[in-house]
MITISE-315597 format. One record per residue: x, z, y of N, C-alpha, C in turn; residue in one letter. Coordinates in pm, 1 decimal, decimal comma. Atoms other than C-alpha are relative to their C-alpha. Example, Ala and Ser with C-alpha at 12.3 -4.5 7.8 and 13.67 -1.06 7.14 Angstrom:
! MITISE-315597
<<89,0 0,0 -119,0> <1230,0 780,0 -450,0> <90,0 0,0 120,0> A>;
<<-82,0 -6,0 -119,0> <1367,0 714,0 -106,0> <-77,0 73,0 109,0> S>;
! end
This chain:
! MITISE-315597
<<-20,8 137,1 -42,1> <1300,1 -192,9 -1613,5> <28,3 -85,7 -122,7> M>;
<<-25,8 88,4 113,1> <1310,3 -490,2 -1841,5> <130,0 -77,0 22,3> N>;
<<-127,6 72,5 -7,2> <1600,8 -728,3 -1903,5> <7,6 -94,3 120,4> S>;
<<2,3 86,4 -118,7> <1491,7 -944,3 -1606,6> <5,1 81,8 129,0> A>;
<<-7,9 -85,4 -118,0> <1515,5 -643,8 -1371,3> <-134,0 34,5 60,0> G>;
<<134,2 -30,7 -49,4> <1140,9 -601,3 -1335,8> <-40,5 140,1 -41,6> R>;
<<53,1 -132,4 28,4> <975,8 -263,5 -1320,2> <-135,0 -17,4 -67,6> L>;
<<124,6 13,9 74,8> <702,4 -239,4 -1580,2> <-84,8 125,3 18,6> L>;
<<93,9 -110,3 -16,6> <398,3 -23,5 -1509,6> <-105,3 -7,0 -108,8> L>;
<<103,4 -6,5 103,8> <152,3 91,8 -1772,0> <-132,1 -55,5 54,9> A>;
<<128,7 57,1 -37,8> <-185,7 -80,3 -1766,3> <-89,0 103,0 67,8> T>;
<<85,6 -103,1 -59,9> <-361,3 247,8 -1691,2> <40,7 30,1 143,6> T>;
<<-46,0 -23,4 -137,3> <-145,1 301,4 -1381,9> <-35,8 -117,1 91,5> L>;
<<36,2 118,0 -79,9> <-201,5 -56,4 -1261,3> <-148,8 0,0 31,2> R>;
<<144,4 -4,4 -22,1> <-576,1 -16,9 -1304,8> <-37,2 110,2 98,0> Q>;
<<28,8 -112,9 -89,4> <-581,2 322,0 -1132,0> <33,7 -35,4 145,1> H>;
<<-43,6 37,0 -134,7> <-392,8 180,2 -831,9> <-66,2 -128,7 49,5> A>;
<<65,6 124,8 -38,8> <-598,2 -140,6 -830,7> <99,3 -112,9 24,1> G>;
<<-102,8 101,6 -19,5> <-283,5 -352,8 -858,3> <-36,2 -127,8 -73,8> L>;
<<18,0 130,9 61,9> <-315,3 -723,7 -926,4> <137,7 -64,8 -8,7> T>;
<<-128,0 68,6 17,6> <-43,9 -986,9 -954,8> <95,2 20,6 117,8> K>;
<<-84,9 -15,3 -118,6> <84,9 -954,9 -596,2> <-12,2 141,5 54,4> K>;
<<-3,0 -136,1 -52,3> <191,3 -613,9 -469,8> <93,0 7,0 120,5> V>;
<<-85,3 -26,7 -115,7> <354,0 -473,0 -157,1> <67,4 133,9 -24,4> V>;
<<-76,4 -123,4 11,7> <629,5 -212,9 -173,2> <13,6 57,7 140,3> L>;
<<-2,6 -65,6 -130,2> <587,5 28,2 117,6> <84,2 125,2 -15,2> V>;
<<-89,8 -113,0 14,2> <873,8 272,0 158,6> <22,3 73,2 130,2> G>;
<<-27,7 -83,9 -115,3> <950,2 557,3 390,1> <80,4 120,2 -45,4> Q>;
<<-88,1 -111,7 30,3> <1236,2 806,2 370,9> <25,7 11,8 -150,0> F>;
<<-32,6 -26,6 140,4> <1239,5 945,8 15,4> <-111,2 -39,3 -96,6> N>;
<<109,5 40,5 89,4> <927,0 782,8 -128,2> <-36,7 -145,0 26,4> K>;
<<58,3 131,4 -20,3> <762,1 448,0 -177,4> <-131,8 -6,8 -74,3> F>;
<<129,9 21,0 63,3> <417,3 325,4 -272,9> <-13,4 -147,4 -32,8> E>;
<<37,9 136,0 34,2> <297,1 13,1 -447,2> <-146,5 -17,8 33,9> L>;
<<137,1 31,3 -37,9> <-16,6 -138,7 -299,4> <-32,4 -141,0 -46,6> W>;
<<46,8 135,6 21,7> <-219,8 -437,6 -404,5> <13,2 -72,6 134,1> D>;
<<-28,2 71,6 -124,9> <-126,2 -703,3 -147,3> <-123,6 -13,9 88,7> E>;
<<122,4 16,2 -81,4> <-482,4 -776,6 -31,8> <-49,9 133,5 53,9> R>;
<<45,3 -132,4 -42,6> <-571,6 -407,6 -17,7> <86,2 51,0 114,9> T>;
<<-91,5 -45,7 -105,5> <-261,7 -328,4 192,2> <-29,6 -70,1 132,7> W>;
<<22,7 73,9 -124,5> <-321,5 -604,7 445,8> <-138,4 28,3 58,2> Y>;
<<132,6 -37,4 -50,2> <-690,6 -515,5 468,7> <5,8 137,4 66,0> Q>;
<<-13,4 -134,0 -57,9> <-598,0 -149,8 532,4> <70,3 -7,2 135,4> Q>;
<<-70,4 16,7 -127,3> <-352,3 -253,8 803,6> <-93,3 -60,1 104,6> V>;
<<95,1 62,1 -93,8> <-615,3 -479,2 963,9> <-104,2 100,8 45,9> K>;
<<100,4 -100,8 -35,5> <-874,9 -201,9 951,0> <58,0 103,7 95,8> D>;
<<-62,2 -99,9 -87,0> <-631,0 40,8 1110,4> <32,2 -56,1 138,0> D>;
<<-23,1 62,3 -131,3> <-535,4 -203,2 1386,1> <-131,2 -7,0 76,7> I>;
<<131,5 5,1 -63,9> <-904,8 -255,3 1458,0> <-44,1 138,9 45,9> D>;
<<39,3 -137,5 -33,7> <-963,1 121,6 1454,1> <80,3 50,7 119,2> A>;
<<-85,8 -44,4 -110,8> <-669,6 180,3 1691,0> <-52,4 -55,4 132,7> K>;
<<52,4 62,9 -121,0> <-833,2 -55,6 1939,6> <-137,8 52,4 36,2> Q>;
<<132,7 -56,5 -23,4> <-1165,6 127,0 1909,8> <14,1 149,1 30,2> S>;
<<-15,3 -142,3 -34,5> <-1187,9 463,8 2086,8> <-77,4 94,6 -93,3> P>;
<<80,1 -85,3 87,9> <-1441,6 594,0 1829,7> <66,0 26,5 -134,6> Q>;
<<-58,5 -12,6 133,6> <-1222,1 551,1 1521,6> <147,2 38,5 8,7> E>;
<<-141,9 -34,4 4,6> <-880,4 677,3 1414,4> <65,6 -69,5 -118,2> S>;
<<-74,7 61,6 109,4> <-606,1 544,6 1185,5> <-22,5 75,1 -130,1> L>;
<<11,2 -65,0 129,4> <-627,8 612,8 814,9> <115,2 99,3 -16,4> S>;
<<-102,3 -101,4 24,0> <-430,8 912,5 689,3> <130,0 -62,3 -49,3> E>;
<<-119,1 65,3 54,3> <-191,9 682,9 500,3> <84,6 -63,5 109,4> R>;
<<-77,3 68,2 -102,7> <-95,9 482,5 806,8> <39,9 92,6 114,5> L>;
<<-44,2 -96,6 -100,6> <-75,9 784,7 1035,7> <139,0 51,5 -34,2> Q>;
<<-129,5 -52,1 45,7> <223,6 897,0 826,5> <108,3 -106,5 -5,3> D>;
<<-95,7 108,2 12,1> <392,5 556,2 828,2> <76,5 -17,2 130,8> L>;
<<-80,8 22,9 -120,1> <681,3 516,5 1070,5> <79,0 -127,7 -19,3> S>;
<<-74,2 126,7 6,6> <842,2 183,0 1147,0> <121,6 8,2 89,1> L>;
! end
């Protein structure tokens, strides 16, 4: 963390995760994930759409998410 309390991630990690300026912190029990904000909301939308469609199922990531 820097002096302003921000968590700094290496460029290679940000690129690998596809992170841009806005991110979402998704936590559950003993872990958390950082997602690019647009990617996260698109994944949630896709999963909501899939849940409403009998032919498709939720993504593996959101199947494990408990609220």
